[in-house]
C-alpha positions, 0 to 999 in steps of 0.5 A, a space after each residue: 243324722 251325721 253332718 254332710 259336706 257336699 257341693 250343692 244342697 237342693 231343697 225339693 225333689 220335684 221336676 226342677 230340683 231333680 233335673 238340676 241334681 242329675 245335671 250336676 251329678 253328671 258334671 262331677 259335682 256332689 249333690 244332696 237333695 232334701 225332700 220332706 216327703 219320705 216317698 214318691 207317693 204324694 200329691 202332684 199337679 201338672 202332668 202335661 209337658 211342652 216340647 221345650 221341657 221334653 227336649 231338656 229331659 231327652 238331652 238329660 237321658 231320662 225321657 225314654 225311661 220315664 215314657 216307658 213307665 207310662 204316658 199319653 201323647 196329645 197331638 193337638 191343643 183345642 179350644 172348643 165351644 159347644 161341638 166346634 173347635 174355635 182354635 185347633 193347634 196341631 203339635 205334629 207340625 212342630 219339628 220332630 221328635 218334640 212334636 206333642 204334648 206329653 201327659 206324663 205322671 210326675 211320679 213316673 218322671 221322678 222315679 226315673 230321675 231318682 233311679 238315675 241319681 242313685 247311680 252316682 257316688 256323689 248323690 245323697 238322698 235325704 227323703 223324709 227330711 225338712 230344712 229347719 234353718 240356713 247355715 250362715 257365715 259373714 260371706 253368706 249362706 253356707 248350707 242348711 240345718 236339716 231334721 228328720 227321723 234320724 235326728 238333726 244335722 248340718 249340710 255344708 254346701 257351696 250353694 243351697 238351691 231352693 226348689 221347694 215350690 210356690 210356698 218355698 220355705 227356703 225363700 222365707 228363711 233367706 229373707 227374700 220377699 215374694 210378690 203376688 200378682 193377681 193377674 188371673 181372675 179365676 181359680 181351678 177345681 181339679 178332679 179326675 174321672 175315668 176316660 173310657 176305652 180311649 183317652 183324649 188325644 187333645 188337650 182341650 179348653 171347653 167353653 159353653 154356657 157355664 164356666 170354661 173347663 180344662 181337660 186332658 188324658 191322664 195315664 193310665 185311664 183317666 181324664 183330668 178336668 179343671 173347672 174354672 171359677 171366679 177368683 176366690 169364688 170357691 166358698 160360694 160354690 161350695 156352700 151350694 153343695 156338690 150337686 150344684 157344682 156338678 150341674 155347673 160343670 156338666 153344663 160346659 162338658 155334657 159329654 162327661 156328664 155321666 162320669 161326673 155324676 158317677 165319680 164326684 161324690 163330695 167336695 173332698 173329691 175336688 182339689 182347689 188351685 189358687 191361681 196367681 202369678 208371683 215373683 221373688 223380689 230377687 232370686 239369689 243371695 250369696 250362697 243360695 239361689 231359687 229355682 222354678 216355682 220358688 222364684 216365679 209362679 205362673 198360671 197352669 194355663 199352657 202347662 208352663 210351670 213344669 216346662 219353665 222349671 225344667 228349662 230353669 234347671 238346664 240354664 242354671 246348671 252351667 252357671 253353678 258349675 262355673 261358680 263352683 270352680 270360681 267361688 269369687 264370681 258366684 254372686 255376679 254369675 247368679 245375678 246375670 242368670 236371673 237378669 237374663 232368665 227373668 226376661 223370659 219369665 215375664 214374656 211367658 207371663 204376658 202371654 198367659 195373661 192374654 190367653 186367660 183373658 181371651 180363652 177363659 173369660 165368661 161374658 164381656 167383650 173378650 168372650 164375644 170377640 175372641 172366637 172370631 179372632 181365633 178362627 182368623 188366627 188359625 188360617 195365618 202363619 202367626 198361629 204357628 209362630 205363637 205355637 212355637 213360642 208356647 211350646 219351646 219358650 221365649 228362647 231355645 234352651 239346651 242342656 250343657 252336655 259338654 260339662 258332663 264328665 266320664 261316668 262316676 257311677 257306683 
């Protein structure tokens, strides 16, 4: 492949990377996106987007198009024990138009973003390519070495953005240590079953005699279920076989028993998610910054991963544009971005830990006391304040649309 000169090299074309790419393109910058997968036909996790993420996508101009490709709205979050809700959160009470949880297939979202990016002259799409190394100078990182079907080449850039997920290769190449925190004493086995004639209208956590189960409608005709099990407990469960696993899941969600029996044939139908929190020791070095899960990894509880990643991109966008205009200030600007944003992430992580211990605990004091607390909480203004915090984040985030320049489209 020929060498490329650009303003920004983004590694990873997930929601965080593509959101940032489009923001930068709309601001007149040149952007190259490196993605190891050659197409959007790849495995995704995390479909539910909170209102804060929806606001970012709408301000970016891609939400309506992504929704038209297919999505499900969920109007409530419910914690259910047996057949009675312990906690019933009505998202319709939030300010419109971002007053729902949206189950949006990532393939639909990324297709809409990729189509928008391709309209700009400054966009270079390097799908099917891998980062092999970083280009360095005495001043810091100056780009990336990339390999793919077309051979190897160099991308010379003002800044490299690592948006390549929880196991980030960019982070490792930059020599940034990642600290893992086992704050959550559970893992999740994800699988999908048909929804029947009507998809669920609520995102739910089911509690029962077995381990809790997460559930939400998945477009076009599925229900995504996540069976929680003790952290590192999968091997013990798997040794007892798929029939044992199905019995355990049916105990908590008997309403889905027939579909579970019909559509779970083997352990290969399940996807294990190792649930942990992690944080990069630092989010940037001169010429490079980490974004989304590459910088901070959270639990899937509350659909916070994708929500925070979208907001990360919106907050990082004006910082990078300012650094592009004033390279001598880039290091201090990125440090200030990290300092402010890390506080937000720590606050969300703290909430997630409380949620996990209360909603997903099996046995112990929490399991006995929380149902009473939940019923009381639901009758107070505190529930609405907590819902807004979970839905929109630790602080409001808006897209810096004032940086958008006249269209430079093809």
